[in-house]
N, C-alpha and C positions, 0 to 999 in steps of 0.2 A: 397364551402366556400373560399373566397379570403384571401390574405395574412393579411390584416388589420383586417378582421373579426375574424381570428384565434386568434389574440392577445386579442381582446375584449372578445371572448368566453372563453378563458383560464382565463382571469382576473375575469370574472363572476364566473366561476367554482371555482376559488381559494377562493372567498369570502365564499364559502360553507364549507370550511375546518374548522372543529370545534376547532381543536387544534391551539391555538394562535401562538405557536412557529412555527409550520409547515406553518401556514397561512402567518406569517411574512416573512419567508425565501422564500416562493413561490412568494410572491409579489416582493421580491428583485431579484429573478431569472427572473421574467417577466420584471422588470426594466432593467436588463442587456441586455435581448434580444431586448427590445424596443430601447435601446441605439444603439445596433449593427445594428438595422434596420434603424437608422437615425431618429427615431421618438422622438420628444420632450416630448412625454407622459411618457418617462422613469422617469422623475422627479416626476410625480404623483405616479407612482408605488413605488418608493423608499420612498416617503412621507407616503404612505399607510403602508408600511412595518414598518417604525419607529413609526407610530401611534399605530399599533398593539403591538409593543414592549413595549410602554409606559403603556399598560394595562396588561402586564404580571406581576403577583404578585410575582412569584417565582424569586428571584434574579439570581439563577443559570441559569434558562431557559432564562432570559432576557440577561445575558452575552453571552450565546451560540448564541442567535439570533443576538446580536450586532456583534459578530465575523463573522457570516455568511453574514450579510448585508454589513459590512465593506469590506468583501472579494469581493463581487460583485461590490461594488462601486469602489474598487481598480482596478478591471478588466476593468472598464469603463475609466480607466486612470484619475479618479477624485481623485488624490492623497491626496490633502489637506483635502477633505471631508472624505476620508477613514481614514486618520490619526486621525481626531477628533473622529470618531466612535470607533476606536481601543483604543484611550486614555480614552474614556468614559467607555469602557469595563474594562480597566485596573483599573480605579478608583473604580469601583464596586468590582473587585477582591481583591483589597487591604484590604477590610473590611472582607473578608472571613477568617474563622478559618483554622488552619492546620488540615488535609493535603489538604483540598479543595483549599486553597489559591494556593499552589504549583501546584496542578493538573490543575487548570484552567489557571494559568499563563503559564504552559507548553503548554496547548492547544492553547492559544493566540500566543505564540512565534512560535510554530510549523506552525501555519497558515501563519504567517508573513514570515517564511522561504519559505514555498510553493509559496508564492506570490512574492518572491524575494526582500522583504523589509528587507534586512539583517541588516542595521544599527539600525533600530528600534527593530528588534528581539534581537540584542546584548544588547541594552539598557535595555529592559524589562527582559531579561534572568538573569541579574545580581541580580534581586530581588527575585529569587527563593531561598528559605531558605535551602531546603534539598540539601546537598552536592552532592549526587549521581544524583539526577534529574538535578541539575544545570550543572554539568559536562557533563552529557549525552546530554543535549540540546546544550551546548556550542560546543560539538563535531560536532553536526549537522550544526551549524552555520559555524564552521570552514570549514567543507567539502563544504558548499555552496560557501564560499569565495574562496576556493582553486579551485573549478570548474570554477570560473570566473578568476582564476589566479590573484586575488587581494591579493598579498603577504603582502602588508602593513597592510591591515585590518586582514588578517589571523594571522599575528604575534601578533597583538593587542589582538585578541581572545585567542591565546595560553597563553598569560599572565594571563588570568582569569581562566584558567583550572588548577586545583590544585589536587594533589594526584595521586595515581596509581590505576588502569592501564590507567586512562584517559590521563595523560601527555605523556605516551609512545605511546598510540594510536594516539594522536595528532602529535607526532613527526614522526610516520610512514606515516601518511597521508600527512604531509608537505614534507617528503622525496620523496614521489611518484611524486609530482609536480616538485620538483627540478630536479629529474632524467629525467622527461619528457622534461623539459626545458634545459637539459644538463648543469645544474649548479652544477657541481660535487664537487666544493669546499664547497658549502652550504650543499650538501648531506653528505659529509665526516664529516663536523662539527656536524651534527645531529647524525650520527652514533657514534661518540666519546662521545656524551652526554648521550647515553643510558647505563644504569647500569644493567638492567635485562638481564640475559642470554636468556630468552625466547624472549623478544622483540628485542634484538640484532639479534637473529637468524631469526626472522620474517623480520627484515629490510634487512638482507643480502639476503634473498630469493627475495625480491623486486629488489635489486641491480642486482642479478644474472640474473633474467628474462630480465631486461632492457639491461644489457651489452651484452646479447646473441644476441639481435636484433639491437644493435646500433653500429655505426662505431666510436669507441672512440680510442684515442691514447694509445700506450703501457704503458705510464707513469700512465695513469688513472687506467688501469687494475691493475698495480702493487700496487697502493695505496689501492685499494679495497681488493686485495689479502692479503696484510699485515694485514688489519683489520680482514679479515676472519681467518687468521692463529692465530691471537691473541684471537679469541673467545674461551671462556671456555666451553668445551663439545659440544654436538650436539644433534639434535632430530632424533631418530631412524626412519627408514622408516617403513611405514605401510604395511608390506609384506602380511599379511594374507588378509587384505581387497582387495589388488590388485589381489591376487590369486583367491579369491572368485568371484570377478567381472569378471575376465578373464574366469574362468571356466563356469560361468553362461552364458556368452556371446557366448560360444561354445555349449550351449544347455544342460549343466549339471545342470539344475535348481533344480532337486530333491536332488542332493548331496549338493548343496549350502544351500537349505532349512534346511537339517539335521544339518549342521554346525552352521547356524545362531541362532538356538535354544539355543546354548551354549553362545551366545554373550550378552553383555550388551545392554540395549534398545537403547542407543545412538549409539553404534557401529552397531547394527542391522539396524538402520535407514540409516546410512551412506552407508553400504553395499548395501541395497536394492535400495537406491536412485541412487547410482553409477551404479548398474546393470541395473535398468530400463532405465536410461539415455542411456546406451549402446545398449539395445535391443529394444528401442522404435519403431524402424522401422520393427520389426518382431512380428507381432501380435500373431502368433502361440506360440512363446516363452513367451509372456506376459500372455496369457491364461494358458499355462502350469505352469508358476510360481504361478499364483493366485490359481489354482486348488490344488496345493501341500501344501497350507497353512491352518492353523487352523483359526477359526473365527476371533480372535483378530488380527492376523497377516494379514488376508485377508483384513480387513477394512483398515489397515495401507497401504498395497500395493495398494489397490484400490484408496486410496487418492493420493499416490505418482504418480501412472499411470495417473490419471485424471488431476492432476496438471501439469504434463509434457505435456499431450496432449493439455490441454487448453492454454499452452504457445506457441503452434504451430498453423499453419493454419489447420482448421478442414478438415478431410478426411473421405469420406463415408466408406472406407474400415475398419474403426474402429467402425462402428455402432454396430455390433454384440458384440464386446468386451465391449463397453461402456454400452450397455443394460444389459449384464450379470453382470457387476460390480454393476450397479445401482439397479437392482432387487434383487441381492443376498445379498448386504450389509445391515447390521442393522443400520449403522451409517447414520442418516438423512442428515448431512452436505455433506457426500459423495454422497448420492442420489441426492442432489441439484446440485453437480458438474456434475453428469451424465446428469441431465436435461439441464444444461447449454450447454453441448457439443451437445446433441441431438438437442437443439434449434438452435444452430449455423449451424447444418446440415439441419435445416428446417424439421426435422422428428418430427412434432408436435404431432402426435398421441401417439407415445411412450413417448415423453416428458411429455404430459399432464397426461397420465396414471401413470407415475412414480411420478410426482409432487403431484398427489392426494393421494399417499400413505403417504405423509409427514404430520405429525400431529403437530409438533412444529411450532408455528405461525411465529417466526422469520425466520426459515429455509424455511418454506412454501412461505414466501414473496420473498425470494431470488429465489426460483425455478420458481414461476409464474412470477416474475419480469424478469428473463432471457428469458422466453418464450415471454413476452410482448415486450421486447427490440428487439428480433429477428423479431417479426412481424412488429414492427415499421420500422425496417431497410428495410423491404419489402414495406413500405408505407401503411401497413394495420392498420390504426389507430383504427377502430372499434373493430377488433379482439384483438388488443393489450389491449384496455380498458377492454374488456370482460375477458381476462386472468388476468388482475390486480384485477378485482372484485371477483376472486376466493378466495382471502384472506379476510375472513369475520371478522377477529378480528378488533375491532374498531381502536386500536392504529396503528397496522401494516397496516391495510387497508388504513387508512388516509395517512400514510407515503408513501405507494406504489403509491397511486393515485397522490400524490404531485410529486413524482419522474417521473411518466409516463407523467404527464402534462408537466413537464419540458422537457422531451425527445421529446415531440411533438413540443415544441418550437425549440429545437435543429434541428429537422427535417425541420421545416419551414424556419429556418435560413440557411439552406443548409449545416449544419454541419454533420459530421460523428457521428451517434448515438453510443455512447460507452457502453461497458459492464462493468460499474463501480458500479453497484448496491451493490455488496457484500461489497466493501470497505465502501460505504456510510451507508449501513445497520449496519455494525459493529460499526461505530461511533455513529449512532442513538441509538443502543442498550446500549452502554456505558453511553450515556446521561441519558436514562431512568433508568438504574441500579443505577447511581449515585443519581438520584432524590429519588428513592425508598429506597436507603440505608441510 
């Protein structure tokens, strides 16, 4: 099957997707890849996507589809067309009641931030009525402007951020950029504006880290020292946590486990996360730690270990550990993480066996999706589709088929097929929960 035929075949298959929302965004994805391939047929694909949206009776689903289609059009650098689609979505959102109005506006603005359309994101965000949601999203916009070091727009954004702790967080984030740019006068001005002992302390930590690695004049040090000396109180060191992590790193895992039983859940997670991060290269200690835990804590540790391993390049030496964690845990999302790691190792027999134990349709789609993606990365399209078809649930089956079809397009376009299904599935789950709620 040649390059052109693949696109037509996928377009044909997409028309069979019963769910109009999924069909619309699949057409949009096809349009994006047709554009990337240089084919004028991308216009037809986007037209089909919009035609399907016009037939979606549920306004919420229609808005979600418009946001997705607008995103793909924006990625094609068709900025004016994308802007019209986003505006259309916004006009529909304006008629939604609370809290749906703010939730969907937050969804739209978040997508604009991801796409780098920050000025529009700032404009729409100001219409969010809930103070907490509005400030949270404004902080995201601020961070995006600061990443670009667009200080003019950053300070405009800060003006719209009201109340605590948001204003102080905004000040800290802005301080970091001023330190990076060695604009110490602006940094000192921000420090003097902070009223909270906690946030002033956090700001001084940022200053200390920067000054340690920067070549700054003596006078600059003196100014920051004066501010530090004037700080009311201090934050005590977390001695117990450091001791436990240190002891565990030397192999005293059983002792650490006895002590963490007495800690709060939050502190327990911090200790275990720190310890696992320290001993991640010692699979024997990881196994020993897991074996010393009760069922509830085992699931927690299994998740932390797998999250850490999945953030690194997969290594065959962890196969036995990952299998033990996956087959022993009762937590199906953790099983899915084990499946993902085994899939990355191309240990498909173990991965398939473990995935078949998963009963929850959402988690099952993640598990078989990760297997399918790994198979696609090997160029094995047929086996990938077979893996996707293991999800029999009509809704999640349609969703996974749509995603795998898109991954095939990524493969044909010469792109690196990514392991991003968990993030996408989570977003899709929220959409369906919102509809049913």
